[in-house]
N, C-alpha and C positions, 0 to 999 in steps of 0.2 A: 603102587601107583594105580589109581582108579581110572577107568576109562569112562568117559561121559558120552552120553548120546548127543548128537548134534541138536542144537536148540534147547538143551537142558539148561535151566537156570536154577541156581542154588537158592535155598531159603534166605540166605543173607542178602543175596542180590535182589530178591523179590521184596524184602522188607525195606531195603534202602531206596528202591524205586518208588514204592508206595509212599514212603516218607517224603520224597521229593515232590510227588504229585500232590500230596496233602498240603505241603508247604506252599507250592505254587498256587493251588486253589485257595489257600488262606489269604495270600496276598491279593489275588484277584477279587476275592469277596470283600476284603477290606477296602480296596480302592473303589470298587463298585458301590459299596455302602457310603463312602465319603462323597462320591459323585452324586448319588441319589439324595444325600443330605443337603448338599449345596443347592441342587435344583429345587428341593423342597423349600429352602429358605428364600430363594428368589421368587418362587410362586407365592409364598406367604406374603412377601413384601408387596407384590403386585395386588394381591387381594386386599391388603390393608390400605394401599393407596386408593384403590377403587372405592372401598367402603368409606374412606374419609372424604373423598370427592363428593359422593352422593349424600353423605351425612351433613356436609356443609351447605348443601343446596346447589351444588354444581360449581362452586368457586374452587378452582384448582389451587390458586395462590391468593391468599388474602393480600389486598393492596395491589392488585394487578393494574390499577389505574395510575401508576406512578408517572410523573411528568419527566420524560427523558429528553426534552428539548434542550438545546444549548442555552447557556446563560444569556440573558437579555443583552448584556453589555457587548458581548462578542457579535451577536447578530446585528445590533444597531451599529457597531463600529464598521462592519463590512458593508452594510446597506448604505450608510451615510458617506462612505469613502467616495470622493469625486473621481478617483482613479479606477474604480471597479467597473465603470461603464465604458472605459476606453479599450478598444480592441487593437492590439499592437502586433506588428510583424517585425521580428528581429532578424537581420541579415548579417552574416559574417563577411565583412569587407576587408579583413586583414589576413586571412589565410591561417590563423592560429586555430588548431583543432580544439573544438569545445568552447570557443569564445562566445558564440551565439547562445549556447545553452547556459553558460555561466551568466551572461547578461540577462537571459530570460529568468533565471532564478532570482536575480536582483530585482527585476521589475515585478515579479510575482510576490516577492517579499513586501513590496510596496502596494499590493493589491491591484496591480495592473493585469488585465486579462490579455495574456500573450496567446495569440491564435496560431502563430507559425514561427518556427526558428529554422533558418536554412542558410545556405551560402548565397552571397551576392553575385552579381554578374561577373565581377572581377575582384581581385584582392589588392588593388592599388589605392584604396581610399585613404587619404591623409588624415582627414578629420571625420568624426562621427557626425552623421547627418540625420536630421529628423524631417521626414517628408509627410505632409498632410495629404491624405488620399480622398477625402470627401469635403463637404461644405462646413463641417464643424471644426473650424480653425482653433477653437479653444482647447480641443484635445491635444494638438501638438504643443500648444503653449504650456499645458499642464505637464506634459512629458519633459519639455525644456526646463520648466521650473524644478522638476524632480532632479534633473541632471545638472542643475545650476548653470544653464546656458541662457544668456539674456534673450528676451523676446525680439530685440532689435537686430539680432545676428542673422542677417539674410543669407549668409554663406552656409550656415549650419541648419537653419530652419527654412524649409522650402514648401511651396504649395504646388503639388503635381497631382491633380485629381486622376484617379483610376478607379472607377466604380466597379470594375470587374474583380477587384480584390475584396476579400471579406474583412480586411483590417481598416481601421480609421486612420492609423498612423503606421508608417514604416520607419524603423530605426536601422540605419546601416552603420555598422561599427567601423570606425576608421582606426588608423595607427595610434591615435591619441586616447583610445577608449579606456586604457588603464590609468589615465591621468584625470579622469572625471572623478572629482572629489567624493561624491556620495557613493559611487561604485567602488572606489578605492577603500573607503571606510567599511563598506559591506564586505569586501574581500578579507579585510583584517579580522572580521568576526567569524569567518568560516574556517573550519578545520583544514 
């Protein structure tokens, strides 16, 4: 048995350690070279892009004057809609959660500008009421026509001016709101 000095490393141990160091350094060099190669390609792409931009006279993209405006028919449709100029407030007078928002979606589907959806002062409204809030009585008649309520129905169409409101018309949903035919037809189309 041979006695070794403390800290003595055999030749076999030295060669295996140097082999591990060489292998580790080889992997590091490989990944470093790959990283440098990728960065070089990115820099080359930037240089080519800059060269092409100045070679074309500063135009980065040919045809950058493309018309991205909406098709004329859609713009004309919304502009010509008599409902788009009416500002409506929808109030939930039945106490069913989400009723005012659901009715708001229906009105917006018909290009009506709904400016407020909230709860009414109480939830005991039997019928849906349309209240004209300013001097433009034709606004309430258009909403009544949309809901298929006759203009002569003075119980459901009221004139109660309130210039402090931002809305032209207030619609208070009553217990009959799901019986309004256009609204019922709209609900059947929704998921």
